[in-house]
C-alpha positions in Angstrom: -17.0 10.6 64.0 -19.5 10.9 61.2 -22.5 10.6 63.5 -21.0 13.3 65.8 -20.4 15.6 62.9 -23.9 15.0 61.6 -25.4 15.7 65.1 -23.6 19.0 65.3 -24.8 19.9 61.8 -28.4 19.1 63.0 -27.8 21.3 66.1 -27.3 24.3 63.9 -30.9 23.9 62.8 -32.3 23.3 66.3 -32.7 19.5 65.7 -29.9 18.1 67.8 -31.9 16.1 70.3 -34.3 14.8 67.7 -31.3 13.7 65.6 -29.5 12.4 68.7 -32.5 10.2 69.7 -32.7 8.6 66.2 -28.9 8.0 66.2 -29.2 6.1 69.5 -32.3 4.3 68.4 -30.4 3.1 65.3 -26.9 2.8 66.9 -26.4 -0.8 65.5 -27.1 0.3 61.9 -25.1 3.5 61.7 -23.4 4.1 58.3 -23.4 7.0 55.9 -26.7 6.0 54.4 -28.5 5.6 57.7 -27.2 9.0 59.0 -28.5 10.6 55.8 -31.9 8.9 56.3 -32.0 10.3 59.8 -31.2 13.8 58.5 -34.1 13.6 56.1 -36.4 12.1 58.7 -35.9 15.1 61.1 -36.6 17.5 58.3 -33.2 19.2 58.0 -32.5 21.7 55.2 -30.1 19.5 53.3 -28.1 22.3 51.8 -27.4 23.9 55.2 -26.8 20.4 56.8 -24.2 19.5 54.2 -22.5 22.9 54.5 -22.2 22.5 58.3 -21.0 18.9 58.0 -18.2 19.9 55.7 -17.2 22.9 57.8 -13.8 22.2 59.3 -14.9 24.0 62.5 -17.4 21.2 63.2 -14.7 18.5 63.2 -12.4 20.8 65.2 -15.1 21.1 67.9 -15.4 17.3 68.2 -11.7 16.9 68.3 -11.4 19.5 71.1 -14.2 17.7 73.0 -12.3 14.4 72.7 -9.1 16.0 73.8 -10.8 17.7 76.8 -12.4 14.4 77.8 -9.1 12.5 77.6 -7.3 15.1 79.7 -10.1 14.9 82.3 -9.8 11.1 82.5 -12.9 10.2 80.6 -12.5 6.6 79.4 -16.0 6.0 78.1 -19.7 6.9 78.6 -21.1 7.5 80.9 -18.4 9.1 83.0 -19.6 11.2 85.9 -17.7 13.9 87.7 -18.8 15.4 91.0 -17.2 18.7 91.8 -14.4 17.9 89.3 -13.7 14.4 90.7 -14.4 11.3 88.6 -16.9 9.1 90.3 -15.8 5.5 90.1 -18.7 3.8 92.1 -21.8 4.8 90.0 -24.2 3.0 92.4 -26.7 5.1 94.3 -24.6 4.7 97.4 -21.5 5.8 95.4 -23.2 8.9 94.3 -24.4 9.7 97.8 -21.0 9.1 99.3 -19.3 11.3 96.8 -21.8 14.1 97.1 -21.7 13.9 100.9 -17.9 14.1 100.9 -18.0 17.3 98.7 -20.8 18.8 100.9 -18.7 18.1 104.0 -15.8 19.9 102.5 -18.0 22.9 102.0 -19.4 22.7 105.5 -22.9 21.8 104.3 -25.2 19.2 105.5 -25.2 15.8 103.8 -27.8 14.2 101.6 -28.5 11.5 104.1 -32.1 11.6 105.4 -32.5 12.4 109.0 -34.1 9.7 111.3 
């Protein structure tokens, strides 16, 4: 939760992806100190960063995202949806079959290459 709050606080300064990448690079070391080091490393305005981290709206956004994910059937990451349907087979063939099925429903051609 702390990493998610910090990432949204970084987003408010246009540094989400830079912050995100460092969080993932250091995923096995994450604690309050490491998150603060990352905030400094990406050059965040610390006063604005702390203000955004402590804003209850930031936590509410994360809680809403979690709730939305649970209601949609997300059980972990990555979870893939194609046209609102959760993809269970995440192999290349699974993606192709799910996309083809949705295209057929729409009366479109499939993704299969022609011979």
